[in-house]
N, C-alpha and C positions, 0 to 999 in steps of 0.2 A: 470494100464492103464491111469489113471488121471496125473501120474507123467509123463509118456512119452508124454501126449498130451501138458502139461505144458513145458516140456523141448524143444518140437518142436516149440511151439508157442514163447518162448524166443528167440530161435536161428533165427527165421524168422523175429521177430521185431528187433533184434539188426542188422542183416543183413540189412534190409531196411533202419534202421537208418544210418547204415554206409554207405550204397549207397547213401542216401541224402547228407551226409556230402562230398562225393567225387564229387557229382554233383555240391554243393555249391562251391567247389573249382575250378571247371571248368568253372562255370558260372562267378565267380569272375574275373578268368583271361580272359573269352571272353570279358567282359563289359570293364576291363582296355584296352584291345587291341584296341576294338572299339572306345572307347573315345579319346586313343593317335592318333589313324589313322584318324579318323573324325576331329580332331582339329588341324592337322599337315597342313602345306603348300602343296599345289598339286605339285606332280612331273609329269615328262613327261609319257604318256601313255606307257607300254611295247611294243617294236617293234615287228612286225609279226615274226621275226626271232626267238624270244623267247618264243613264245605262247605254243608250244607243251611240254615245260618244266617248264611251270608256275605251281606253287604250290598254290593252294586256300588258304590254312592256312597263307601263307606268304603276300598275296597280298589282300584278299577280304576286302572291307570298305576302301581301300586306295583311297586318292584324287588323281585324275590326271588332267593334262591339255593338250589339244591335238588341232590340227587344222584338220578339216574333211568337207566332203561336202556330202549331202543327196545323197542316191543311190538307185535304185532298182524300184522305182516307185510305191511300195506297202507298206501298213503299216499294222501292227497287233494291236489288241485292247485286253488287259487283263482285264476282270472284277474284281472289288475290292470293298470292303465297308471299308472306312476309311483307316487309316494307322498308324501301331504302331511307325513308326519312322518319321513320318510327322505330326506336330502338326496343320499345316494349311490344312490338307487334312481330309474331314469328308463325310459321307453319300456315297451312292453308286455312282459308276462311271467307268471310264475306264483309263487304263494306256496306253499311245501310244508308241509302239516299231516301230522304223524305222532303216534300215540299213544305215550306213554312211561309206564312203571310206576315209581312213586316207591319209593325204599329204604325208606320208612316206611309204604308200602302205598298203594293208590289209583293211579288212571289219570289222568294229564293230558294233554291233547292240545297238542303243541308247534307252533308256526310257525316252522320251522326257517330260514326266510328266503327270498330271492327268487332265482329264475333267469330270466334275460333269454329271451323267447321264441326268439331264434336259437339259444340254448344249451340249449333245453328237452330235448333228447334226452339230455343229461348228467344220470344219476341214479346217483350213487355208492352203493356199497352201505352199509347201515347199519352202523355199528361196533357191536361186541357188547361186554356187560359195562356196568357202572355208570359214568356220566359225571358231572362235576360242571358244572352250567348256570347261568348268570346270565340272567334275562330280566324282561319287565314283564308283569303280569296284564292280561288283556283280557277283555272280556264279550262273547258272540255278537251279531253285528249282525242286525237284522231284515231279512228279504227283502223288498224293495220290490216293488210290483206289476209285473208283467211281466218281472221279472228272472229269466232261466231259471235251472235247476239240473239237471245231468245227472250223478247219482249213479251210473249204471250205467258210466260212462267215467271216473270219478274226478275229474271237472271240475265245479267250482263258481263261482259268481259273488258269493257272500256268504261272509263268514268266520263262519260257524255250526258250530262244532265239535260242537254236539248232534247236529244233522241228519247230520253226516258219521260220527259214531258209531253213530247207528241204521241208516244206509245200509251202512255198513262191517261191522257186527258188532263193533265195538269194546266193546261193553258199556257199563256205567255209567262215566262220565267226569266230571271235575270240572266245575263250573258255569262255569268260567273256561277259557281257554286262555292260553297263554305266548308272547308275542313275543320269540323269543331274542335276546340280545346276544353271547354267548359260550357255547362256544368256537367257533371258526371249524373247519369241517369239513376234512378233507383235499380239496384240490383248491378250496377256496374257495367252492364251490357246493353247496347254496343258501346265500346270503350272509346270515348274521345282521347285527345291527348296532343301535346305540342309538337311541332315539327322540328327537326334538326337538319342542318346542311350536311350532307354526306354524298358529295359529287366527287368522284373520281377525276384528276387532272394530271393524266401521264403524257400530255400531248408533247411535252420537251423531251422526254425519252424517246417518243416515237420519232420527233423530227431529228435527234441526233443519230438515230438509226439509219434514217433515209439519208442523211448528210454523209454518214459513214459509208454507205453503199456508193455513193456518187464518188467519195474519195478514193474507195478501193478500184471503181472503175478506172479513174484517171491513172493511177499507180500501174495497173495491169496494162492499160494501153500504152504508158510509157515504155514500160518493159518490152512489150510486143514490137513496138516501134524501134527500140534499140536492137532488139534481137534480129529484126529483119535488115537493119543497116548493117550489123556484124557479118551476116550471112552474104550479103551483096559484097 
């Protein structure tokens, strides 16, 4: 029985260590892709005719440039605390999501930037006419269990522009939203800004821990077997 238990533990620990090494490979590739895309020059936003065929893995975190005007008359607030990809954002506040109609056709939802909770009463009027924007393509977040959503009051806890569009009557919108980098609005709020890669990649350390546990079980099993033989 102890031998079976030890063998099972070794198999589980080795499997967990191998899984962490696979996660490390995936995370390293993700960080490299994000760094390349966020440091590249912006390209034209994908036209509406291509939206149905866009692959998230091919375009997320791609920097884009486009001309659009704000549209729809309503905005949505997403509550958040700090940002893992915006060093200039800290504390509680709201990300402001607003639909905009592209000069070439189609509606894109823009994450215009962050407003600290202490200044949340400040909501400048939207400028009229077409503006030139630079931003980063993002795809909607899945809503986790027990995360609330209150579309009746325009308050959200998940960045899901498709749900916002359905709740606010914005109609068909792009499958992505755009985190704005520029331009800075009058008064500075909501504050757009560039994204920076800041992902932890500790999977190698986790893998070493699991492999070390497997090695410890092997050593302990050998000591136990040796002691049993000596006693016999």
